[in-house]
Biotite code that builds the C-alpha atoms (Angstrom):
import biotite.structure as struc

atoms = struc.array([
    struc.Atom([64.994, 105.453, 128.450], chain_id="A", res_id=1, res_name="UNK", atom_name="CA", element="C"),
    struc.Atom([63.153, 103.345, 131.018], chain_id="A", res_id=2, res_name="UNK", atom_name="CA", element="C"),
    struc.Atom([61.673, 104.882, 134.121], chain_id="A", res_id=3, res_name="UNK", atom_name="CA", element="C"),
    struc.Atom([63.266, 104.407, 137.463], chain_id="A", res_id=4, res_name="UNK", atom_name="CA", element="C"),
    struc.Atom([61.063, 105.939, 140.146], chain_id="A", res_id=5, res_name="UNK", atom_name="CA", element="C"),
    struc.Atom([63.798, 105.525, 142.744], chain_id="A", res_id=6, res_name="UNK", atom_name="CA", element="C"),
    struc.Atom([65.956, 108.002, 140.830], chain_id="A", res_id=7, res_name="UNK", atom_name="CA", element="C"),
    struc.Atom([63.100, 110.508, 140.796], chain_id="A", res_id=8, res_name="UNK", atom_name="CA", element="C"),
    struc.Atom([62.500, 110.034, 144.519], chain_id="A", res_id=9, res_name="UNK", atom_name="CA", element="C"),
    struc.Atom([66.193, 110.541, 145.322], chain_id="A", res_id=10, res_name="UNK", atom_name="CA", element="C"),
    struc.Atom([66.295, 113.673, 143.163], chain_id="A", res_id=11, res_name="UNK", atom_name="CA", element="C"),
    struc.Atom([63.202, 115.086, 144.861], chain_id="A", res_id=12, res_name="UNK", atom_name="CA", element="C"),
    struc.Atom([64.540, 114.266, 148.337], chain_id="A", res_id=13, res_name="UNK", atom_name="CA", element="C"),
    struc.Atom([67.890, 115.879, 147.543], chain_id="A", res_id=14, res_name="UNK", atom_name="CA", element="C"),
    struc.Atom([66.177, 118.934, 146.038], chain_id="A", res_id=15, res_name="UNK", atom_name="CA", element="C"),
    struc.Atom([63.893, 119.353, 149.063], chain_id="A", res_id=16, res_name="UNK", atom_name="CA", element="C"),
    struc.Atom([66.751, 118.891, 151.522], chain_id="A", res_id=17, res_name="UNK", atom_name="CA", element="C"),
    struc.Atom([69.013, 121.381, 149.788], chain_id="A", res_id=18, res_name="UNK", atom_name="CA", element="C"),
    struc.Atom([66.158, 123.833, 149.295], chain_id="A", res_id=19, res_name="UNK", atom_name="CA", element="C"),
    struc.Atom([65.267, 123.605, 152.996], chain_id="A", res_id=20, res_name="UNK", atom_name="CA", element="C"),
    struc.Atom([68.851, 124.204, 154.047], chain_id="A", res_id=21, res_name="UNK", atom_name="CA", element="C"),
    struc.Atom([69.230, 127.175, 151.720], chain_id="A", res_id=22, res_name="UNK", atom_name="CA", element="C"),
    struc.Atom([65.910, 128.815, 152.577], chain_id="A", res_id=23, res_name="UNK", atom_name="CA", element="C"),
    struc.Atom([66.724, 128.609, 156.289], chain_id="A", res_id=24, res_name="UNK", atom_name="CA", element="C"),
    struc.Atom([69.621, 130.974, 155.584], chain_id="A", res_id=25, res_name="UNK", atom_name="CA", element="C"),
    struc.Atom([67.413, 134.051, 155.694], chain_id="A", res_id=26, res_name="UNK", atom_name="CA", element="C"),
    struc.Atom([69.339, 137.274, 156.229], chain_id="A", res_id=27, res_name="UNK", atom_name="CA", element="C"),
    struc.Atom([69.102, 139.169, 159.521], chain_id="A", res_id=28, res_name="UNK", atom_name="CA", element="C"),
    struc.Atom([66.718, 141.731, 158.065], chain_id="A", res_id=29, res_name="UNK", atom_name="CA", element="C"),
    struc.Atom([64.601, 138.917, 156.629], chain_id="A", res_id=30, res_name="UNK", atom_name="CA", element="C"),
    struc.Atom([64.470, 137.152, 160.011], chain_id="A", res_id=31, res_name="UNK", atom_name="CA", element="C"),
    struc.Atom([63.275, 140.346, 161.676], chain_id="A", res_id=32, res_name="UNK", atom_name="CA", element="C"),
    struc.Atom([60.563, 140.683, 159.024], chain_id="A", res_id=33, res_name="UNK", atom_name="CA", element="C"),
    struc.Atom([59.466, 137.063, 159.421], chain_id="A", res_id=34, res_name="UNK", atom_name="CA", element="C"),
    struc.Atom([59.386, 137.373, 163.224], chain_id="A", res_id=35, res_name="UNK", atom_name="CA", element="C"),
    struc.Atom([57.420, 140.617, 163.297], chain_id="A", res_id=36, res_name="UNK", atom_name="CA", element="C"),
    struc.Atom([55.276, 140.912, 160.149], chain_id="A", res_id=37, res_name="UNK", atom_name="CA", element="C"),
    struc.Atom([55.119, 137.615, 158.253], chain_id="A", res_id=38, res_name="UNK", atom_name="CA", element="C"),
    struc.Atom([54.605, 135.122, 161.079], chain_id="A", res_id=39, res_name="UNK", atom_name="CA", element="C"),
    struc.Atom([53.044, 132.476, 158.818], chain_id="A", res_id=40, res_name="UNK", atom_name="CA", element="C"),
    struc.Atom([56.455, 132.049, 157.135], chain_id="A", res_id=41, res_name="UNK", atom_name="CA", element="C"),
    struc.Atom([58.340, 131.106, 160.303], chain_id="A", res_id=42, res_name="UNK", atom_name="CA", element="C"),
    struc.Atom([58.826, 127.566, 159.012], chain_id="A", res_id=43, res_name="UNK", atom_name="CA", element="C"),
    struc.Atom([61.458, 128.972, 156.629], chain_id="A", res_id=44, res_name="UNK", atom_name="CA", element="C"),
    struc.Atom([63.767, 129.645, 159.601], chain_id="A", res_id=45, res_name="UNK", atom_name="CA", element="C"),
    struc.Atom([64.113, 125.936, 160.515], chain_id="A", res_id=46, res_name="UNK", atom_name="CA", element="C"),
    struc.Atom([65.758, 123.899, 157.767], chain_id="A", res_id=47, res_name="UNK", atom_name="CA", element="C"),
    struc.Atom([63.933, 120.608, 158.304], chain_id="A", res_id=48, res_name="UNK", atom_name="CA", element="C"),
    struc.Atom([60.521, 122.283, 158.386], chain_id="A", res_id=49, res_name="UNK", atom_name="CA", element="C"),
    struc.Atom([61.258, 124.143, 155.154], chain_id="A", res_id=50, res_name="UNK", atom_name="CA", element="C"),
    struc.Atom([62.556, 120.925, 153.579], chain_id="A", res_id=51, res_name="UNK", atom_name="CA", element="C"),
    struc.Atom([59.462, 119.004, 154.679], chain_id="A", res_id=52, res_name="UNK", atom_name="CA", element="C"),
    struc.Atom([57.095, 121.598, 153.229], chain_id="A", res_id=53, res_name="UNK", atom_name="CA", element="C"),
    struc.Atom([59.112, 121.634, 150.000], chain_id="A", res_id=54, res_name="UNK", atom_name="CA", element="C"),
    struc.Atom([59.088, 117.840, 149.800], chain_id="A", res_id=55, res_name="UNK", atom_name="CA", element="C"),
    struc.Atom([55.334, 117.609, 150.386], chain_id="A", res_id=56, res_name="UNK", atom_name="CA", element="C"),
    struc.Atom([54.562, 120.142, 147.684], chain_id="A", res_id=57, res_name="UNK", atom_name="CA", element="C"),
    struc.Atom([57.013, 118.475, 145.286], chain_id="A", res_id=58, res_name="UNK", atom_name="CA", element="C"),
    struc.Atom([55.413, 115.070, 145.925], chain_id="A", res_id=59, res_name="UNK", atom_name="CA", element="C"),
    struc.Atom([51.915, 116.474, 145.359], chain_id="A", res_id=60, res_name="UNK", atom_name="CA", element="C"),
    struc.Atom([52.997, 118.005, 142.057], chain_id="A", res_id=61, res_name="UNK", atom_name="CA", element="C"),
    struc.Atom([54.720, 114.741, 141.083], chain_id="A", res_id=62, res_name="UNK", atom_name="CA", element="C"),
    struc.Atom([51.549, 112.776, 141.845], chain_id="A", res_id=63, res_name="UNK", atom_name="CA", element="C"),
    struc.Atom([49.597, 115.177, 139.628], chain_id="A", res_id=64, res_name="UNK", atom_name="CA", element="C"),
    struc.Atom([52.123, 114.684, 136.832], chain_id="A", res_id=65, res_name="UNK", atom_name="CA", element="C"),
    struc.Atom([51.977, 110.902, 137.342], chain_id="A", res_id=66, res_name="UNK", atom_name="CA", element="C"),
    struc.Atom([48.181, 110.982, 137.043], chain_id="A", res_id=67, res_name="UNK", atom_name="CA", element="C"),
    struc.Atom([48.433, 112.999, 133.836], chain_id="A", res_id=68, res_name="UNK", atom_name="CA", element="C"),
    struc.Atom([51.015, 110.555, 132.503], chain_id="A", res_id=69, res_name="UNK", atom_name="CA", element="C"),
    struc.Atom([48.784, 107.557, 133.227], chain_id="A", res_id=70, res_name="UNK", atom_name="CA", element="C"),
    struc.Atom([45.498, 109.083, 132.053], chain_id="A", res_id=71, res_name="UNK", atom_name="CA", element="C"),
    struc.Atom([46.592, 110.587, 128.743], chain_id="A", res_id=72, res_name="UNK", atom_name="CA", element="C"),
    struc.Atom([48.540, 108.966, 125.924], chain_id="A", res_id=73, res_name="UNK", atom_name="CA", element="C"),
    struc.Atom([50.384, 110.196, 122.883], chain_id="A", res_id=74, res_name="UNK", atom_name="CA", element="C"),
    struc.Atom([50.262, 113.791, 121.730], chain_id="A", res_id=75, res_name="UNK", atom_name="CA", element="C"),
    struc.Atom([47.839, 114.976, 124.426], chain_id="A", res_id=76, res_name="UNK", atom_name="CA", element="C"),
    struc.Atom([50.137, 113.647, 127.181], chain_id="A", res_id=77, res_name="UNK", atom_name="CA", element="C"),
    struc.Atom([53.164, 115.401, 125.746], chain_id="A", res_id=78, res_name="UNK", atom_name="CA", element="C"),
    struc.Atom([51.204, 118.615, 125.286], chain_id="A", res_id=79, res_name="UNK", atom_name="CA", element="C"),
    struc.Atom([49.963, 118.624, 128.895], chain_id="A", res_id=80, res_name="UNK", atom_name="CA", element="C"),
    struc.Atom([53.377, 117.818, 130.334], chain_id="A", res_id=81, res_name="UNK", atom_name="CA", element="C"),
    struc.Atom([54.982, 120.524, 128.166], chain_id="A", res_id=82, res_name="UNK", atom_name="CA", element="C"),
    struc.Atom([52.331, 123.012, 129.331], chain_id="A", res_id=83, res_name="UNK", atom_name="CA", element="C"),
    struc.Atom([53.135, 122.182, 132.966], chain_id="A", res_id=84, res_name="UNK", atom_name="CA", element="C"),
    struc.Atom([56.843, 122.608, 132.223], chain_id="A", res_id=85, res_name="UNK", atom_name="CA", element="C"),
    struc.Atom([56.140, 126.066, 130.805], chain_id="A", res_id=86, res_name="UNK", atom_name="CA", element="C"),
    struc.Atom([54.051, 126.907, 133.884], chain_id="A", res_id=87, res_name="UNK", atom_name="CA", element="C"),
    struc.Atom([56.902, 125.825, 136.173], chain_id="A", res_id=88, res_name="UNK", atom_name="CA", element="C"),
    struc.Atom([59.443, 127.823, 134.174], chain_id="A", res_id=89, res_name="UNK", atom_name="CA", element="C"),
    struc.Atom([57.064, 130.796, 134.275], chain_id="A", res_id=90, res_name="UNK", atom_name="CA", element="C"),
    struc.Atom([56.891, 130.449, 138.054], chain_id="A", res_id=91, res_name="UNK", atom_name="CA", element="C"),
    struc.Atom([60.681, 130.375, 138.218], chain_id="A", res_id=92, res_name="UNK", atom_name="CA", element="C"),
    struc.Atom([60.925, 133.542, 136.124], chain_id="A", res_id=93, res_name="UNK", atom_name="CA", element="C"),
    struc.Atom([58.160, 135.244, 138.115], chain_id="A", res_id=94, res_name="UNK", atom_name="CA", element="C"),
    struc.Atom([59.953, 134.435, 141.367], chain_id="A", res_id=95, res_name="UNK", atom_name="CA", element="C"),
    struc.Atom([63.256, 135.728, 139.964], chain_id="A", res_id=96, res_name="UNK", atom_name="CA", element="C"),
    struc.Atom([61.585, 138.935, 138.800], chain_id="A", res_id=97, res_name="UNK", atom_name="CA", element="C"),
    struc.Atom([59.870, 139.400, 142.156], chain_id="A", res_id=98, res_name="UNK", atom_name="CA", element="C"),
    struc.Atom([63.110, 138.868, 144.076], chain_id="A", res_id=99, res_name="UNK", atom_name="CA", element="C"),
    struc.Atom([64.851, 141.476, 141.927], chain_id="A", res_id=100, res_name="UNK", atom_name="CA", element="C"),
    struc.Atom([62.110, 144.123, 141.972], chain_id="A", res_id=101, res_name="UNK", atom_name="CA", element="C"),
    struc.Atom([60.495, 143.822, 145.424], chain_id="A", res_id=102, res_name="UNK", atom_name="CA", element="C"),
    struc.Atom([62.545, 145.476, 148.150], chain_id="A", res_id=103, res_name="UNK", atom_name="CA", element="C"),
    struc.Atom([61.216, 143.320, 150.995], chain_id="A", res_id=104, res_name="UNK", atom_name="CA", element="C"),
    struc.Atom([61.981, 140.114, 149.071], chain_id="A", res_id=105, res_name="UNK", atom_name="CA", element="C"),
    struc.Atom([65.388, 141.360, 148.030], chain_id="A", res_id=106, res_name="UNK", atom_name="CA", element="C"),
    struc.Atom([66.318, 141.697, 151.701], chain_id="A", res_id=107, res_name="UNK", atom_name="CA", element="C"),
    struc.Atom([65.769, 137.984, 152.363], chain_id="A", res_id=108, res_name="UNK", atom_name="CA", element="C"),
    struc.Atom([69.232, 137.188, 151.045], chain_id="A", res_id=109, res_name="UNK", atom_name="CA", element="C"),
    struc.Atom([70.789, 135.220, 148.213], chain_id="A", res_id=110, res_name="UNK", atom_name="CA", element="C"),
    struc.Atom([70.775, 131.865, 150.026], chain_id="A", res_id=111, res_name="UNK", atom_name="CA", element="C"),
    struc.Atom([67.020, 132.130, 150.495], chain_id="A", res_id=112, res_name="UNK", atom_name="CA", element="C"),
    struc.Atom([66.623, 133.060, 146.826], chain_id="A", res_id=113, res_name="UNK", atom_name="CA", element="C"),
    struc.Atom([68.677, 130.062, 145.720], chain_id="A", res_id=114, res_name="UNK", atom_name="CA", element="C"),
    struc.Atom([66.548, 127.758, 147.876], chain_id="A", res_id=115, res_name="UNK", atom_name="CA", element="C"),
    struc.Atom([63.333, 128.997, 146.252], chain_id="A", res_id=116, res_name="UNK", atom_name="CA", element="C"),
    struc.Atom([64.845, 128.738, 142.756], chain_id="A", res_id=117, res_name="UNK", atom_name="CA", element="C"),
    struc.Atom([65.825, 125.163, 143.558], chain_id="A", res_id=118, res_name="UNK", atom_name="CA", element="C"),
    struc.Atom([62.262, 124.514, 144.639], chain_id="A", res_id=119, res_name="UNK", atom_name="CA", element="C"),
    struc.Atom([61.014, 125.496, 141.163], chain_id="A", res_id=120, res_name="UNK", atom_name="CA", element="C"),
    struc.Atom([63.767, 123.446, 139.537], chain_id="A", res_id=121, res_name="UNK", atom_name="CA", element="C"),
    struc.Atom([62.493, 120.433, 141.483], chain_id="A", res_id=122, res_name="UNK", atom_name="CA", element="C"),
    struc.Atom([59.145, 120.863, 139.745], chain_id="A", res_id=123, res_name="UNK", atom_name="CA", element="C"),
    struc.Atom([60.915, 121.032, 136.398], chain_id="A", res_id=124, res_name="UNK", atom_name="CA", element="C"),
    struc.Atom([62.937, 117.883, 137.196], chain_id="A", res_id=125, res_name="UNK", atom_name="CA", element="C"),
    struc.Atom([59.762, 115.939, 138.006], chain_id="A", res_id=126, res_name="UNK", atom_name="CA", element="C"),
    struc.Atom([58.084, 117.147, 134.822], chain_id="A", res_id=127, res_name="UNK", atom_name="CA", element="C"),
    struc.Atom([61.087, 116.337, 132.638], chain_id="A", res_id=128, res_name="UNK", atom_name="CA", element="C"),
    struc.Atom([61.226, 112.869, 134.210], chain_id="A", res_id=129, res_name="UNK", atom_name="CA", element="C"),
    struc.Atom([57.760, 112.077, 132.887], chain_id="A", res_id=130, res_name="UNK", atom_name="CA", element="C"),
    struc.Atom([58.280, 113.948, 129.631], chain_id="A", res_id=131, res_name="UNK", atom_name="CA", element="C"),
    struc.Atom([61.582, 112.347, 128.616], chain_id="A", res_id=132, res_name="UNK", atom_name="CA", element="C"),
    struc.Atom([61.198, 108.789, 129.904], chain_id="A", res_id=133, res_name="UNK", atom_name="CA", element="C"),
    struc.Atom([58.855, 106.115, 128.691], chain_id="A", res_id=134, res_name="UNK", atom_name="CA", element="C"),
    struc.Atom([56.774, 103.776, 130.801], chain_id="A", res_id=135, res_name="UNK", atom_name="CA", element="C"),
    struc.Atom([57.885, 100.164, 130.867], chain_id="A", res_id=136, res_name="UNK", atom_name="CA", element="C"),
    struc.Atom([55.735, 98.082, 128.557], chain_id="A", res_id=137, res_name="UNK", atom_name="CA", element="C"),
    struc.Atom([55.599, 94.355, 129.198], chain_id="A", res_id=138, res_name="UNK", atom_name="CA", element="C"),
    struc.Atom([55.470, 92.332, 125.993], chain_id="A", res_id=139, res_name="UNK", atom_name="CA", element="C"),
    struc.Atom([52.616, 89.895, 125.558], chain_id="A", res_id=140, res_name="UNK", atom_name="CA", element="C"),
    struc.Atom([53.966, 86.398, 125.009], chain_id="A", res_id=141, res_name="UNK", atom_name="CA", element="C"),
    struc.Atom([51.512, 83.557, 124.932], chain_id="A", res_id=142, res_name="UNK", atom_name="CA", element="C"),
    struc.Atom([48.382, 82.932, 126.914], chain_id="A", res_id=143, res_name="UNK", atom_name="CA", element="C"),
    struc.Atom([47.938, 83.468, 130.619], chain_id="A", res_id=144, res_name="UNK", atom_name="CA", element="C"),
    struc.Atom([47.668, 79.752, 131.335], chain_id="A", res_id=145, res_name="UNK", atom_name="CA", element="C"),
    struc.Atom([51.326, 79.192, 130.645], chain_id="A", res_id=146, res_name="UNK", atom_name="CA", element="C"),
    struc.Atom([50.757, 77.256, 127.423], chain_id="A", res_id=147, res_name="UNK", atom_name="CA", element="C"),
    struc.Atom([52.821, 78.386, 124.453], chain_id="A", res_id=148, res_name="UNK", atom_name="CA", element="C"),
    struc.Atom([51.169, 80.644, 121.944], chain_id="A", res_id=149, res_name="UNK", atom_name="CA", element="C"),
    struc.Atom([49.790, 79.179, 118.733], chain_id="A", res_id=150, res_name="UNK", atom_name="CA", element="C"),
    struc.Atom([52.522, 80.692, 116.588], chain_id="A", res_id=151, res_name="UNK", atom_name="CA", element="C"),
    struc.Atom([55.302, 79.856, 119.043], chain_id="A", res_id=152, res_name="UNK", atom_name="CA", element="C"),
    struc.Atom([57.791, 77.215, 118.034], chain_id="A", res_id=153, res_name="UNK", atom_name="CA", element="C"),
    struc.Atom([57.608, 74.070, 120.136], chain_id="A", res_id=154, res_name="UNK", atom_name="CA", element="C"),
    struc.Atom([60.954, 72.256, 120.399], chain_id="A", res_id=155, res_name="UNK", atom_name="CA", element="C"),
    struc.Atom([60.875, 68.692, 119.093], chain_id="A", res_id=156, res_name="UNK", atom_name="CA", element="C"),
    struc.Atom([61.899, 65.842, 121.366], chain_id="A", res_id=157, res_name="UNK", atom_name="CA", element="C"),
    struc.Atom([64.162, 63.076, 120.160], chain_id="A", res_id=158, res_name="UNK", atom_name="CA", element="C"),
    struc.Atom([62.599, 59.633, 120.117], chain_id="A", res_id=159, res_name="UNK", atom_name="CA", element="C"),
])
C-alpha cells in the first residue's frame, strides 16, 4: 500500500477534534476539581484548546515516527515502530487502569475517559500508518540527462 500523508493528516485532525470535544465534557465533580485543585488542566474545559493540545502532541509523535521511518530501514525499522506501538498500547492500558482504580480520575466522567482513550488511539493510528504502508520508491530509468539508457530499446525510424 502506498503512503498518502493527506489521509494521515485527516485522521489525526479528526482524532484531535473528537478527542478535544469529548475531553471538554468533564463531569460537574471533575470541573470543580479542575477549578480548585488542578488548575494546570483548565485547558480540558474548552474543547478547542484540548483539541489543539492533542493535535500538537500527535503531530510531534508523528514527526518522531517519520524520522524513525526515514532513518532506519528493514528489520530495525519494523522493530522500532513495533516497540513504539507496544508503548502506545501500554499507555492506553495504563490510562484505562488508572481511570478504573483512581477515585479522582473516575469522577471525571465517561466522555472525558473516551477522549483520552481516543488520544492514545491517535498515536496507534500514526504508528500503524508507518508500520503498514511502504514509502513510494521512484524507479530509476535512464540517465539524468534525458538520454535513453544503454539497454533501452530505441525505436527505428522508417527511411
